[in-house]
Every structure is written in C-alpha cells, then in structure tokens.
C-alpha positions as CSV (number, residue, x, y, z in Angstrom):
1,M,6.2,21.7,12.4
2,S,8.1,22.0,15.6
3,R,11.8,21.8,15.7
4,G,13.4,18.8,17.2
5,R,10.4,16.5,16.7
6,N,10.5,14.1,13.9
7,T,8.0,15.1,11.2
8,L,7.3,11.4,10.5
9,E,6.1,11.1,14.1
10,L,4.1,14.4,14.0
11,G,2.4,13.3,10.8
12,G,1.5,9.9,12.2
13,V,3.6,8.0,9.7
14,I,5.5,6.5,12.6
15,S,2.7,4.5,14.1
16,D,0.2,4.2,11.2
17,V,2.7,2.9,8.6
18,L,6.2,2.5,10.1
19,D,7.8,1.6,13.4
20,P,10.4,4.0,14.8
21,F,13.7,3.8,13.0
22,T,17.0,5.7,12.6
23,R,17.6,7.1,9.2
24,S,20.9,5.7,7.8
25,T,20.7,6.4,4.1
26,S,19.8,9.5,2.2
27,L,16.6,9.5,0.2
28,S,15.6,12.3,-2.3
29,V,12.2,12.3,-3.9
30,V,11.6,15.1,-6.5
31,Y,8.4,15.8,-8.6
32,N,9.4,17.9,-11.5
33,T,11.6,20.5,-9.6
34,R,9.9,20.2,-6.2
35,E,11.6,18.0,-3.6
36,V,9.4,16.2,-1.2
37,I,10.1,17.4,2.4
38,S,8.1,15.5,5.0
39,G,4.8,17.2,5.6
40,C,4.8,19.4,2.4
41,N,1.6,19.7,0.3
42,L,1.4,18.5,-3.3
43,K,-1.7,18.4,-5.5
44,P,-2.6,15.4,-7.8
45,S,-1.6,17.5,-10.9
46,Q,1.9,17.8,-9.4
47,V,2.4,14.1,-8.9
48,T,0.9,12.7,-12.1
49,N,4.3,11.3,-13.3
50,Q,6.6,9.2,-11.1
51,P,9.2,11.2,-9.2
52,R,12.9,11.2,-9.6
53,V,14.2,9.2,-6.6
54,E,17.9,9.2,-5.6
55,I,19.3,7.0,-2.9
56,G,22.6,7.4,-1.0
57,G,24.8,4.8,0.5
58,N,28.4,4.0,-0.3
59,D,28.4,0.2,-0.9
60,L,27.6,-0.6,-4.5
61,S,26.8,-4.2,-3.5
62,T,23.9,-3.0,-1.4
63,F,20.4,-3.0,-2.9
64,Y,17.2,-1.2,-1.7
65,T,13.4,-1.5,-2.0
66,L,11.3,1.6,-2.3
67,I,7.6,1.4,-1.3
68,M,5.0,4.2,-1.8
69,V,1.7,3.9,0.0
70,D,-1.4,6.0,1.0
71,P,-2.4,5.1,4.6
72,D,-5.5,7.3,4.3
73,A,-7.4,5.6,1.5
74,P,-10.2,6.1,0.6
75,S,-10.5,8.9,3.2
76,P,-8.6,9.8,6.4
77,S,-11.8,9.5,8.4
78,N,-12.5,6.0,7.1
79,P,-9.2,4.5,5.9
80,N,-10.6,1.0,5.2
81,L,-8.3,0.4,2.2
82,R,-5.2,1.3,4.4
83,E,-2.5,1.1,3.1
84,Y,-3.1,1.6,-0.7
85,L,0.0,0.6,-2.6
86,H,1.1,3.1,-5.3
87,W,4.5,1.9,-6.2
88,I,7.3,-0.6,-5.5
89,V,10.8,-0.6,-7.0
90,T,13.3,-3.3,-5.9
91,D,16.9,-4.0,-6.5
92,I,18.0,-0.3,-6.5
93,P,21.8,-0.2,-6.2
94,A,23.2,2.2,-3.6
95,T,24.2,5.7,-4.8
96,T,21.7,5.5,-7.7
97,G,18.0,6.1,-8.3
98,V,14.9,4.0,-9.0
99,S,15.7,4.0,-12.8
100,F,18.4,1.5,-12.0
101,G,16.0,-0.7,-10.0
102,K,13.3,-3.1,-11.0
103,E,9.7,-1.7,-10.9
104,V,7.6,-4.6,-9.6
105,I,4.4,-2.5,-9.0
106,C,4.0,0.3,-11.6
107,Y,3.6,3.8,-10.4
108,E,0.0,4.9,-9.8
109,S,-0.4,8.6,-9.1
110,P,-2.3,9.6,-6.0
111,M,-5.8,11.0,-6.7
112,P,-7.6,11.5,-3.4
113,S,-11.2,12.4,-3.7
114,M,-11.9,13.4,-0.1
115,G,-9.7,14.6,2.8
116,I,-6.0,15.1,3.0
117,H,-3.9,12.0,2.4
118,R,-0.4,11.2,3.5
119,I,1.7,9.7,0.7
120,V,4.6,7.8,2.2
121,F,7.9,6.7,0.6
122,S,9.8,4.1,2.6
123,L,13.2,2.8,1.7
124,F,14.4,-0.6,3.0
125,R,17.8,-2.3,2.6
126,Q,17.5,-5.7,0.9
127,L,19.4,-8.8,2.0
128,G,20.5,-9.4,-1.6
129,R,19.5,-8.8,-5.2
130,E,16.3,-10.4,-6.5
131,T,15.0,-11.2,-3.0
132,V,11.8,-9.1,-3.0
133,Y,8.8,-9.8,-5.2
134,A,5.5,-8.0,-6.1
135,P,2.4,-8.5,-4.0
136,N,-0.8,-9.5,-5.7
137,W,-2.8,-6.5,-4.5
138,R,-2.7,-2.8,-4.0
139,Q,-5.6,-2.3,-1.4
140,N,-5.0,-3.2,2.2
141,F,-1.2,-3.5,1.7
142,N,0.8,-3.5,4.9
143,T,4.3,-2.1,4.7
144,R,5.4,-3.7,8.0
145,E,4.2,-7.2,7.0
146,F,5.8,-6.8,3.6
147,A,9.1,-5.8,5.2
148,E,8.9,-8.8,7.6
149,L,8.0,-11.2,4.8
150,Y,11.2,-10.3,2.9
151,N,13.4,-9.8,5.9
152,L,13.9,-6.1,5.1
153,G,14.0,-5.0,8.8
154,L,13.2,-1.4,9.7
155,P,13.3,1.3,7.0
156,V,16.6,3.1,6.4
157,A,14.8,6.3,5.2
158,A,11.3,7.7,4.7
159,V,9.6,10.8,3.6
160,Y,6.0,11.8,3.0
161,F,3.8,14.5,1.6
162,N,0.2,15.5,2.0
163,C,-2.1,15.3,-1.0
164,H,-5.7,16.4,-1.5
165,R,-8.0,16.9,-4.5
166,E,-7.2,19.9,-6.8
167,N,-9.8,22.2,-5.3
168,G,-9.5,21.0,-1.8
169,T,-8.1,23.1,1.0
170,G,-7.3,22.7,4.7
171,G,-4.6,21.3,6.9
172,R,-3.8,17.9,8.4
173,R,-4.0,17.1,12.0
174,V,-0.7,16.7,13.8
C-alpha cells in the first residue's frame, strides 16, 4: 500500500464501514503469533480461534467496545448481508484486553466461501460501564448505527485483514 495514505481508506473500510476518524488509542489484534496489520491476508484456518486483543489508553476508568464485522458477506460482488457481525466485546477497561471485557456476541470465525472479504475490528470508547448491549442479529448489522444508538461516537482505533477460502487466491481491489 502506498505510504502516507491510510490503509483503512485504501481498503474501503473508511466509507463502507466507518466514517473518517483520528486514531487516539492503540489496538493490537494477534492471531496465534501473527499481528493483524491493516490489509494483511489471513486464511480461515489462521483465524479459527478468537484473537488476543490488547487496548491502550491511560485512564483505568475508561471502557471500550470492540466490534468485528465482515462488510463483504456473502461475497464482495454481492454483499447483501453487509455487515455480518462476528464478535462484540464491551466494558473493556483501558490498558487491558478483551479477556477483561464482557463478550456480548460470541466470536464466530470468518469462513468466506467466495471472494476476498475484509474483516474489520473497530474500537469505540464507551460513555460508561454497562452502557452497551448485544444486538439481536448478526446479518445486516451496521457499525455506524450501533455506535450512534449507544452514543459511542467515532472509533478510536480500527484494523482489518483480508480473508478468503483456504484454496482461494488473488488480491483485493484498492
């Protein structure tokens, strides 16, 4: 990807899933030993188990919500299930990880059957503890509407990876 341009913009995450924002908190997502760097490629076998997620910050009274979605479900050419919700963890204290939060939608590993899917992790700052609740659906989830419903504002961090079926090949348009 070109230097100086935001990979979230180049990958279409900014526009398809999120509005432009300024990163203000660190977010680390690691599957086994592989850290997710925006735009990297991971296969379904590499993302079967939920990742280790660590969040920065310096105020222990601050809590975050992590949302994981696939905006390309069931296929990038026909994303009529956009966004498919894979995971939500709320009440994550600053300077910790998701294991300290409350999993309100359990982790479901990405298993794309056609095309290259972007899997997006978005981190939002909560107004307080126990102020965000689980939606009743996974298909046609909308990160922006969810953030608005719970007054989460713009994300404070985000990262994404590309995922395609095990024997799939090819690149993603940018």
